[in-house]
Backbone as numpy.savetxt, mean C-alpha at the origin, in Angstrom:
# Nx Ny Nz CAx CAy CAz Cx Cy Cz
-18.36 7.63 12.40 -16.96 7.55 11.94 -16.15 6.64 12.87
-15.40 5.76 12.28 -14.58 4.83 13.06 -13.36 5.55 13.61
-13.05 5.29 14.87 -11.90 5.94 15.51 -10.71 5.00 15.56
-9.54 5.58 15.79 -8.34 4.75 15.94 -8.46 3.81 17.12
-9.06 4.28 18.22 -9.21 3.42 19.40 -10.04 2.19 19.09
-11.08 2.35 18.28 -11.90 1.20 17.89 -11.09 0.22 17.06
-10.29 0.75 16.14 -9.45 -0.10 15.31 -8.41 -0.82 16.15
-7.81 -0.10 17.08 -6.79 -0.70 17.94 -7.38 -1.82 18.78
-8.57 -1.59 19.32 -9.23 -2.61 20.13 -9.51 -3.87 19.30
-9.97 -3.67 18.07 -10.24 -4.79 17.18 -8.94 -5.49 16.79
-7.90 -4.72 16.54 -6.61 -5.28 16.17 -6.03 -6.11 17.33
-6.17 -5.61 18.53 -5.70 -6.36 19.71 -6.43 -7.70 19.83
-7.74 -7.67 19.59 -8.53 -8.90 19.66 -8.05 -9.91 18.62
-7.86 -9.42 17.39 -7.42 -10.31 16.31 -6.04 -10.89 16.62
-5.12 -10.04 17.05 -3.77 -10.52 17.35 -3.75 -11.52 18.50
-4.63 -11.31 19.48 -4.68 -12.20 20.63 -5.36 -13.54 20.30
-6.22 -13.55 19.28 -7.02 -14.74 19.00 -6.75 -15.39 17.65
-5.80 -14.87 16.91 -5.49 -15.41 15.59 -5.09 -16.88 15.66
-4.61 -17.30 16.82 -4.19 -18.70 16.99 -5.34 -19.67 16.85
-6.59 -19.19 17.02 -7.75 -20.07 16.89 -8.17 -20.27 15.43
-7.64 -19.46 14.55 -8.00 -19.55 13.14 -7.20 -20.67 12.48
-7.86 -21.63 11.86 -7.12 -22.72 11.20 -6.12 -22.17 10.19
-4.96 -22.78 10.13 -3.91 -22.31 9.23 -4.38 -22.30 7.78
-5.20 -23.29 7.42 -5.70 -23.37 6.05 -6.61 -22.18 5.73
-7.43 -21.79 6.70 -8.33 -20.65 6.49 -7.53 -19.37 6.34
-6.55 -19.19 7.23 -5.73 -17.97 7.17 -4.94 -17.91 5.86
-4.41 -19.05 5.44 -3.64 -19.08 4.20 -4.50 -18.70 3.01
-5.72 -19.23 2.97 -6.61 -18.91 1.84 -7.04 -17.45 1.87
-7.22 -16.90 3.07 -7.58 -15.49 3.19 -6.45 -14.60 2.71
-5.22 -14.96 3.05 -4.07 -14.16 2.63 -3.83 -14.26 1.13
-4.06 -15.45 0.58 -3.91 -15.63 -0.87 -4.94 -14.78 -1.60
-6.16 -14.80 -1.10 -7.23 -13.98 -1.68 -6.90 -12.50 -1.55
-6.40 -12.10 -0.38 -6.03 -10.70 -0.15 -4.95 -10.26 -1.13
-3.92 -11.08 -1.30 -2.79 -10.69 -2.14 -3.19 -10.52 -3.60
-4.07 -11.39 -4.09 -4.56 -11.24 -5.46 -5.38 -9.97 -5.61
-6.28 -9.73 -4.65 -7.12 -8.54 -4.70 -6.29 -7.26 -4.56
-5.28 -7.30 -3.68 -4.43 -6.12 -3.48 -3.74 -5.73 -4.79
-3.14 -6.73 -5.44 -2.44 -6.46 -6.70 -3.42 -6.01 -7.78
-4.57 -6.66 -7.85 -5.57 -6.27 -8.86 -6.01 -4.83 -8.66
-6.38 -4.48 -7.44 -6.90 -3.13 -7.18 -5.82 -2.07 -7.30
-4.62 -2.37 -6.82 -3.55 -1.37 -6.85 -3.11 -1.05 -8.27
-3.15 -2.05 -9.16 -2.81 -1.80 -10.56 -4.00 -1.23 -11.33
-5.20 -1.63 -10.96 -6.40 -1.13 -11.63 -6.56 0.37 -11.41
-6.23 0.84 -10.22 -6.30 2.27 -9.93 -5.47 3.06 -10.94
-4.36 2.47 -11.38 -3.45 3.15 -12.30 -3.82 2.91 -13.77
-4.94 2.21 -14.01 -5.40 2.02 -15.37 -5.20 0.65 -15.97
-4.67 -0.30 -15.19 -4.49 -1.66 -15.69 -5.86 -2.28 -15.98
-6.01 -2.93 -17.15 -7.31 -3.44 -17.57 -7.53 -4.92 -17.29
-6.56 -5.60 -16.67 -6.74 -7.01 -16.36 -7.85 -7.19 -15.32
-8.71 -8.17 -15.55 -9.77 -8.46 -14.59 -9.21 -9.24 -13.41
-10.01 -9.36 -12.35 -9.56 -10.10 -11.17 -9.31 -11.56 -11.52
-10.12 -12.14 -12.40 -9.91 -13.54 -12.79 -8.63 -13.68 -13.61
-8.32 -12.69 -14.43 -7.08 -12.73 -15.21 -5.87 -12.58 -14.30
-5.98 -11.72 -13.29 -4.89 -11.56 -12.32 -4.67 -12.87 -11.58
-5.75 -13.53 -11.17 -5.64 -14.83 -10.50 -4.97 -15.85 -11.41
-5.34 -15.86 -12.67 -4.76 -16.80 -13.63 -3.24 -16.61 -13.72
-2.81 -15.36 -13.71 -1.38 -15.06 -13.80 -0.65 -15.38 -12.50
-1.20 -14.94 -11.38 -0.49 -15.04 -10.10 -0.62 -16.40 -9.42
-1.78 -17.01 -9.52 -2.02 -18.27 -8.81 -1.85 -19.48 -9.73
-2.47 -19.40 -10.90 -2.40 -20.53 -11.83 -1.11 -20.53 -12.65
-0.39 -19.40 -12.62 0.89 -19.26 -13.33 0.74 -19.48 -14.84
-0.38 -18.98 -15.37 -0.64 -19.08 -16.81 -0.63 -17.69 -17.43
-0.30 -17.62 -18.70 -0.24 -16.35 -19.40 -1.63 -15.96 -19.91
-1.78 -14.68 -20.21 -3.04 -14.16 -20.74 -2.78 -13.60 -22.13
-3.54 -14.07 -23.11 -3.37 -13.60 -24.47 -4.10 -12.28 -24.71
-3.60 -11.52 -25.67 -4.28 -10.29 -26.07 -4.09 -9.11 -25.15
-3.19 -9.22 -24.19 -2.92 -8.12 -23.26 -1.50 -7.60 -23.47
-1.33 -6.30 -23.22 0.00 -5.72 -23.34 0.93 -6.30 -22.28
2.18 -6.50 -22.68 3.16 -7.02 -21.73 3.29 -6.13 -20.51
3.19 -4.82 -20.71 3.31 -3.89 -19.58 2.28 -4.21 -18.50
1.05 -4.50 -18.92 0.00 -4.77 -17.94 0.31 -6.05 -17.16
0.83 -7.03 -17.84 1.19 -8.29 -17.17 2.35 -8.06 -16.22
3.35 -7.28 -16.65 4.48 -6.97 -15.78 4.02 -6.17 -14.55
3.08 -5.26 -14.74 2.59 -4.48 -13.61 2.03 -5.40 -12.52
1.32 -6.42 -12.94 0.71 -7.36 -11.99 1.76 -8.26 -11.34
2.62 -8.87 -12.15 3.63 -9.77 -11.58 4.64 -9.01 -10.72
4.99 -7.81 -11.14 5.92 -7.00 -10.36 5.32 -6.58 -9.03
4.04 -6.24 -9.04 3.40 -5.82 -7.79 3.37 -6.97 -6.79
3.12 -8.18 -7.30 3.14 -9.34 -6.42 4.55 -9.57 -5.85
5.57 -9.44 -6.71 6.95 -9.60 -6.25 7.29 -8.56 -5.18
6.87 -7.33 -5.40 7.15 -6.25 -4.45 6.41 -6.48 -3.14
5.19 -7.02 -3.23 4.43 -7.32 -2.02 5.12 -8.41 -1.20
5.62 -9.44 -1.89 6.37 -10.50 -1.20 7.65 -9.94 -0.59
8.27 -9.02 -1.32 9.52 -8.43 -0.86 9.34 -7.65 0.44
8.27 -6.86 0.53 8.09 -6.09 1.77 7.84 -7.01 2.95
7.20 -8.15 2.71 7.01 -9.11 3.81 8.35 -9.70 4.25
9.22 -9.96 3.29 10.55 -10.46 3.62 11.34 -9.44 4.43
11.23 -8.18 4.03 11.96 -7.11 4.72 11.40 -6.90 6.13
10.11 -7.09 6.30 9.51 -6.97 7.63 10.05 -8.05 8.56
10.23 -9.27 8.03 10.79 -10.36 8.84 12.22 -10.04 9.28
12.92 -9.25 8.47 14.29 -8.85 8.79 14.33 -7.57 9.62
13.14 -7.04 9.97 13.04 -5.79 10.74 13.78 -4.65 10.06
13.72 -4.62 8.75 14.42 -3.56 8.02 13.70 -2.24 8.21
14.46 -1.21 8.51 13.89 0.11 8.72 13.52 0.76 7.40
12.52 1.63 7.45 12.14 2.39 6.27 13.19 3.45 5.99
13.77 3.41 4.81 14.74 4.41 4.40 14.71 4.55 2.88
15.54 5.43 2.35 15.53 5.67 0.91 15.92 4.42 0.12
16.85 3.65 0.62 17.29 2.47 -0.11 16.17 1.44 -0.21
15.41 1.27 0.85 14.28 0.34 0.81 13.26 0.82 -0.22
12.97 2.12 -0.21 12.01 2.68 -1.16 12.48 2.46 -2.59
13.76 2.69 -2.84 14.31 2.48 -4.19 14.25 1.01 -4.59
14.50 0.13 -3.64 14.44 -1.31 -3.92 13.02 -1.72 -4.31
12.04 -1.22 -3.56 10.64 -1.53 -3.86 10.27 -1.02 -5.24
10.67 0.22 -5.54 10.35 0.80 -6.84 11.00 0.02 -7.98
12.21 -0.43 -7.77 12.91 -1.19 -8.81 12.16 -2.48 -9.14
11.60 -3.12 -8.12 10.82 -4.35 -8.35 9.51 -4.01 -9.06
8.86 -2.95 -8.62 7.58 -2.54 -9.21 7.72 -2.23 -10.71
8.86 -1.69 -11.10 9.05 -1.24 -12.48 9.91 -2.17 -13.33
10.22 -3.36 -12.82 11.06 -4.30 -13.56 10.47 -4.61 -14.94
11.31 -4.56 -15.96 10.92 -4.80 -17.35 10.00 -3.72 -17.93
9.83 -2.62 -17.20 9.00 -1.51 -17.69 9.88 -0.28 -17.93
10.52 0.20 -16.86 11.53 1.25 -16.97 12.62 0.93 -15.95
13.73 1.67 -16.00 14.76 1.51 -14.99 14.23 2.06 -13.67
14.07 1.17 -12.70 13.49 1.57 -11.42 14.53 1.99 -10.40
14.04 2.56 -9.30 14.91 2.95 -8.20 15.73 4.19 -8.47
15.35 4.97 -9.48 16.09 6.19 -9.84 15.14 7.38 -9.74
15.52 8.36 -8.95 14.66 9.55 -8.82 14.54 10.26 -10.17
13.38 10.86 -10.38 13.11 11.52 -11.66 14.09 12.67 -11.92
14.33 12.91 -13.20 15.27 13.95 -13.61 14.59 15.01 -14.46
13.32 15.14 -14.27 12.55 16.18 -14.96 11.30 16.46 -14.14
10.63 17.56 -14.47 9.42 17.93 -13.75 8.22 17.17 -14.29
7.26 16.89 -13.41 6.04 16.19 -13.80 4.83 16.92 -13.22
3.70 16.68 -13.82 2.43 17.16 -13.28 1.48 15.99 -13.16
0.63 16.03 -12.15 -0.33 14.96 -11.92 -1.67 15.41 -12.48
-2.18 14.65 -13.43 -3.42 15.02 -14.09 -4.56 15.21 -13.10
-5.19 16.39 -13.14 -6.33 16.68 -12.30 -6.00 17.15 -10.90
-4.73 17.14 -10.53 -4.34 17.55 -9.17 -4.25 19.06 -9.08
-4.51 19.59 -7.90 -4.42 21.04 -7.70 -3.05 21.46 -7.21
-2.13 20.51 -7.09 -0.77 20.83 -6.65 0.22 20.32 -7.68
1.41 20.84 -7.64 2.49 20.37 -8.50 3.58 19.74 -7.64
4.03 18.55 -8.01 5.15 17.95 -7.28 6.36 18.87 -7.35
7.26 18.77 -6.38 8.42 19.66 -6.36 9.28 19.54 -7.61
10.02 20.60 -7.90 10.96 20.59 -9.01 11.90 19.40 -8.85
12.27 18.79 -9.97 13.09 17.59 -9.90 14.41 17.82 -9.17
14.90 19.04 -9.20 16.17 19.34 -8.53 16.02 19.28 -7.01
14.78 19.28 -6.51 14.53 19.25 -5.07 14.22 17.85 -4.54
14.03 16.90 -5.45 13.57 15.57 -5.04 14.52 14.89 -4.07
15.81 14.92 -4.34 16.77 14.25 -3.45 16.70 14.82 -2.03
16.68 16.13 -1.93 16.59 16.76 -0.60 15.24 16.46 0.04
14.17 16.53 -0.75 12.84 16.28 -0.21 12.71 14.85 0.33
13.34 13.90 -0.34 13.28 12.51 0.13 14.08 12.33 1.42
15.18 13.02 1.53 15.96 12.97 2.79 15.14 13.55 3.94
14.50 14.71 3.68 13.66 15.33 4.71 12.45 14.46 5.03
11.92 13.79 4.02 10.79 12.89 4.19 11.12 11.79 5.20
12.27 11.16 5.05 12.68 10.11 5.98 12.92 10.67 7.37
13.53 11.84 7.44 13.74 12.49 8.74 12.41 12.78 9.41
11.45 13.31 8.64 10.12 13.60 9.18 9.43 12.33 9.66
9.60 11.26 8.90 8.99 9.99 9.26 9.44 9.55 10.65
10.74 9.59 10.90 11.24 9.14 12.20 10.83 10.09 13.32
10.73 11.37 13.01 10.26 12.33 14.01 8.80 12.05 14.36
8.01 11.71 13.35 6.58 11.51 13.55 6.27 10.16 14.21
7.21 9.22 14.21 6.98 7.96 14.92 6.74 8.20 16.40
7.19 9.35 16.90 7.08 9.67 18.33 5.78 10.38 18.67
5.06 10.88 17.65 3.88 11.69 17.94 2.60 11.20 17.27
2.72 10.35 16.24 1.54 9.87 15.53 1.25 8.42 15.89
-0.02 8.05 15.88 -0.34 6.64 16.04 0.00 5.91 14.74
0.07 4.57 14.76 0.54 3.83 13.58 -0.25 4.09 12.30
-1.55 4.29 12.40 -2.34 4.53 11.19 -2.09 5.93 10.66
-1.99 6.90 11.54 -1.62 8.25 11.10 -0.24 8.27 10.46
0.68 7.50 11.04 2.04 7.44 10.51 2.04 6.83 9.11
1.34 5.72 8.93 1.27 5.09 7.61 0.60 6.01 6.60
-0.44 6.72 7.04 -1.13 7.66 6.15 -0.20 8.78 5.73
0.58 9.28 6.67 1.55 10.33 6.35 2.56 9.85 5.33
3.09 8.65 5.52 4.10 8.12 4.60 3.54 8.06 3.18
2.35 7.51 3.05 1.73 7.42 1.72 1.51 8.80 1.12
0.87 9.68 1.88 0.48 10.99 1.34 1.69 11.86 1.01
2.69 11.85 1.87 3.87 12.68 1.62 4.68 12.14 0.45
4.74 10.83 0.32 5.45 10.21 -0.79 4.80 10.61 -2.12
3.48 10.55 -2.17 2.76 10.94 -3.38 2.97 12.42 -3.68
3.00 13.23 -2.64 3.22 14.67 -2.83 4.58 14.94 -3.49
5.59 14.22 -3.05 6.94 14.40 -3.62 7.00 13.80 -5.02
6.30 12.67 -5.23 6.29 12.01 -6.54 7.71 11.82 -7.05
8.53 11.07 -6.31 9.97 11.06 -6.60 10.40 10.33 -7.87
9.52 9.45 -8.38 9.93 8.64 -9.52 9.18 9.02 -10.79
9.72 8.60 -11.90 9.13 8.86 -13.20 7.74 8.23 -13.32
7.58 7.03 -12.80 6.33 6.28 -12.89 6.28 5.32 -11.72
5.10 4.80 -11.43 4.96 3.79 -10.38 4.85 4.34 -8.98
4.67 5.65 -8.82 4.61 6.24 -7.48 3.40 5.76 -6.67
2.25 5.64 -7.34 1.06 5.20 -6.63 1.18 3.79 -6.09
1.67 2.88 -6.94 1.84 1.49 -6.50 2.85 1.39 -5.36
3.94 2.16 -5.46 4.93 2.19 -4.38 4.33 2.74 -3.09
3.53 3.79 -3.22 2.93 4.42 -2.04 2.04 3.46 -1.29
1.27 2.65 -2.02 0.36 1.71 -1.36 1.14 0.56 -0.71
2.26 0.18 -1.30 3.13 -0.82 -0.67 3.78 -0.25 0.59
4.21 1.00 0.54 4.82 1.64 1.71 3.80 1.83 2.83
2.58 2.16 2.45 1.49 2.28 3.43 1.34 0.98 4.20
1.29 -0.13 3.48 1.13 -1.43 4.12 2.37 -1.83 4.91
3.54 -1.43 4.42 4.78 -1.73 5.13 4.75 -1.12 6.53
4.36 0.14 6.61 4.34 0.83 7.91 3.24 0.25 8.80
2.08 -0.04 8.22 1.01 -0.65 9.01 1.46 -1.97 9.62
2.03 -2.84 8.81 2.45 -4.16 9.30 3.62 -4.07 10.26
4.53 -3.13 10.01 5.68 -2.95 10.91 5.23 -2.56 12.31
4.02 -1.99 12.40 3.49 -1.56 13.69 2.38 -2.47 14.21
2.32 -3.69 13.67 1.41 -4.69 14.21 0.00 -4.66 13.67
-0.25 -3.84 12.64 -1.58 -3.80 12.03 -1.57 -4.61 10.74
-2.72 -4.68 10.08 -2.84 -5.49 8.87 -2.72 -4.62 7.63
-2.22 -5.24 6.57 -2.19 -4.58 5.27 -3.61 -4.34 4.80
-3.81 -3.29 4.01 -5.15 -2.94 3.54 -5.19 -2.88 2.01
-6.40 -2.81 1.48 -6.60 -2.66 0.04 -7.39 -1.38 -0.20
-6.80 -0.46 -0.94 -7.54 0.70 -1.43 -8.01 0.33 -2.82
-9.32 0.28 -3.00 -9.89 -0.25 -4.23 -10.03 0.83 -5.30
-10.10 0.38 -6.55 -10.28 1.31 -7.66 -11.57 2.10 -7.50
-12.57 1.49 -6.89 -13.85 2.19 -6.67 -13.71 3.33 -5.67
-12.63 3.31 -4.89 -12.36 4.39 -3.92 -11.64 5.57 -4.57
-11.34 5.47 -5.85 -10.46 6.43 -6.52 -10.86 7.88 -6.30
-12.14 8.27 -6.47 -12.48 9.69 -6.30 -12.12 10.24 -4.91
-12.56 9.55 -3.86 -12.28 10.03 -2.50 -10.80 9.87 -2.16
-10.19 8.83 -2.68 -8.76 8.56 -2.47 -7.92 9.70 -3.04
-8.14 10.02 -4.31 -7.38 11.09 -4.95 -7.67 12.45 -4.33
-8.94 12.67 -4.00 -9.32 13.96 -3.40 -8.64 14.16 -2.05
-8.57 13.10 -1.26 -7.95 13.22 0.06 -6.44 13.44 -0.05
-5.81 12.80 -1.03 -4.38 13.00 -1.24 -4.10 14.40 -1.78
-4.97 14.87 -2.65 -4.83 16.22 -3.19 -4.98 17.26 -2.08
-5.90 17.01 -1.17 -6.13 17.92 -0.05 -4.89 17.99 0.83
-4.29 16.83 1.08 -3.07 16.83 1.90 -1.96 17.60 1.21
-1.75 17.34 -0.08 -0.65 17.99 -0.81 -0.85 19.49 -0.90
-2.11 19.93 -0.93 -2.41 21.35 -1.08 -2.44 22.10 0.25
-2.92 21.42 1.30 -3.15 22.12 2.57 -2.42 21.51 3.76
-1.91 20.26 3.61 -1.29 19.59 4.75 -2.29 18.89 5.64
-3.57 18.90 5.25 -4.63 18.28 6.04 -4.68 16.78 5.74
-4.41 15.96 6.75 -4.30 14.52 6.56 -5.56 13.75 6.98
-6.52 14.43 7.64 -7.64 13.72 8.24 -8.45 12.89 7.27
-8.76 13.42 6.10 -9.60 12.69 5.14 -8.93 11.40 4.69
-7.66 11.47 4.36 -6.97 10.26 3.93 -6.80 9.30 5.10
-6.49 9.82 6.27 -6.34 8.97 7.45 -7.65 8.23 7.76
-8.78 8.91 7.59 -10.07 8.27 7.84 -10.34 7.15 6.85
-9.91 7.34 5.60 -10.04 6.28 4.60 -9.23 5.06 5.00
-8.01 5.28 5.45 -7.14 4.17 5.88 -7.74 3.47 7.09
-8.28 4.23 8.03 -8.92 3.65 9.22 -10.07 2.74 8.81
-10.90 3.20 7.89 -12.04 2.40 7.43 -11.57 1.10 6.79
-10.55 1.18 5.96 -10.03 -0.01 5.29 -9.40 -0.98 6.29
-8.70 -0.44 7.26 -8.09 -1.28 8.30 -9.17 -1.99 9.11
-10.21 -1.26 9.46 -11.31 -1.84 10.23 -11.97 -2.99 9.45
-12.17 -2.78 8.15 -12.80 -3.81 7.32 -12.00 -5.10 7.30
-10.69 -4.97 7.14 -9.82 -6.15 7.13 -9.86 -6.87 8.46
-9.76 -6.11 9.54 -9.77 -6.71 10.88 -11.12 -7.34 11.21
-12.20 -6.69 10.80 -13.53 -7.21 11.08 -13.75 -8.54 10.36
-13.22 -8.65 9.15 -13.31 -9.90 8.40 -12.54 -11.01 9.12
-11.36 -10.69 9.61 -10.58 -11.67 10.36 -11.28 -12.07 11.66
-11.84 -11.09 12.35 -12.55 -11.38 13.60 -13.73 -12.32 13.35
-14.44 -12.09 12.26 -15.58 -12.94 11.93 -15.15 -14.39 11.74
-14.05 -14.61 11.04 -13.56 -15.97 10.81 -13.02 -16.58 12.10
-12.38 -15.76 12.93 -11.88 -16.26 14.22 -13.04 -16.69 15.11
-14.10 -15.86 15.15 -15.25 -16.19 16.00 -15.95 -17.47 15.53
-16.00 -17.67 14.22 -16.59 -18.90 13.68 -15.76 -20.12 14.14
-14.47 -19.98 14.08 -13.58 -21.09 14.45 -13.68 -21.40 15.95
-13.81 -20.36 16.75 -13.86 -20.56 18.21 -15.13 -21.30 18.64
-16.19 -21.22 17.86 -17.45 -21.89 18.20 -17.30 -23.41 18.20
-16.32 -23.88 17.45 -16.15 -25.35 17.31 -15.06 -25.90 18.20
-14.56 -25.07 19.10 -13.51 -25.54 20.03 -14.11 -26.33 21.19
């Protein structure tokens, strides 16, 4: 099992040596990452667009025939929201309710009115827990932000990002789009603390959902945190490999 210390050591190496990676290589890696992130994050929620179709929409800027508009909006909105969190990181914007609502509004543009907490009760298919009553959502979100800042003093960055994602899903504050928002918030906290954004793939769905369900039911975060650690390590290891290749030619 990969530990946080191993991830931190790898992250330190990448951050210290990223300057050796050609800008063109890094740009292509980030472009590839962003397409895959949007594809996987929407696919988890049932979007049927293939990775090549997502690339056609996001990179080639071409439309796809025979697909529901909602699916196309899910992809384009996720890309917009991903760009938005990077912009907010450059501005050192703190995580708060307004930022969360802004992200949700972008994610749900042209689908439903975003950035508005749900006004009815919901259940998550297959989950062993029930999200809080809608009348509690506003208070729960306030406490969520308070807990987040309290935990910045006691959790390492990956544990903190894992908590943000898992607790947000537990509250399920919006009518729709909670999963996509949660994965954007996860990456926001990771990047705000000097780590890399990650991709939770649709193929991870069983363990991903099970670990979130376990947290919501018992408060146990280890399983989900371990998944995030593994994904972070994979991203960093890929970067290290490209950096080491580049350094050989110096």
